Every structure is written in C-alpha cells, then in structure tokens.
N, C-alpha and C positions, 0 to 999 in steps of 0.2 A: 593310595586308594583311600577315599574318604567314605566313612560310614555315616549315614543319616539316621537320625532318631525318627521312629514312627510317630505319626500324628495321633492325637487322641481318638479321632474318627477311625483311623486304621486299627488301633487297638481294640476298639469296640467291635469292629467288623471281624477281627480275628477271634473274638470271644463269641461270636454268633448273634450279636445284636443287630437289629435292622437300622438303616439310616434314619428312619422315622424316630426310633428310640433315642438314638445319638442326638438328633436335633432337638428333641424335647428336653433332654437332660442339659444340653449345652446352653440352653437359654437361661438356666438357673445356677449352673455350677461352673467354677473356674477350670482351666485346663488341668491343673494339678489333681483336683478332685476327680476329673473325668478319667485320668490315668489310674488313679487309686481304685475307682469303681470297676474299671475294666480288669484290673489285677486281682481284685477280690472276688471275681465271679468265676463260675465254671462253665465250660462249654457243654451245654445240655446234650447236644447229639453225641458227643464223646462218652459223656457219663452214661447215657442210655444204652449204647453199644457195649460198654464195659459191664454194666449190670445184666444186660441180656446174655452175654457170654457166661458170666458167673453163674447165673441161673441155670443155663443150659448144662454147664459142667457139673453142677451139684445134682441135678436132676438124674444124671447117670448113676449116681451112688445111692440114691434113695430107694 
C-alpha cells in the first residue's frame, strides 16, 4: 500500500482556507513555504467551537 503526500492546496483546504486564498499565495510563495504556512495556522471554525464550549462551561460556575 502506497501512501501519498497531500498537496499544498489540500493542506490549505484542511486548515479552512479558500481556494482563492491558496491561489493568491501560490503566486508568490514556493511549495515548501505553502506547507509551512498551512502548518502554522489554526482552523478558525474549530477554535471558535472550542472557545464557545469553554465559555458555556464556565458560565455555569459564575
């Protein structure tokens, strides 16, 4: 079984960026930097849900 490496575009999609954002960045940055940028980002939707849950849980104790 062969495992393939994801493309920079797939990495950006997994992190919640739009195709338009990826295309803009890919015009100026090499593939290695695109991987690094995706890896250094956070998924905003996931962070939002985590913070929302934390706030809801702490409101019970106030």
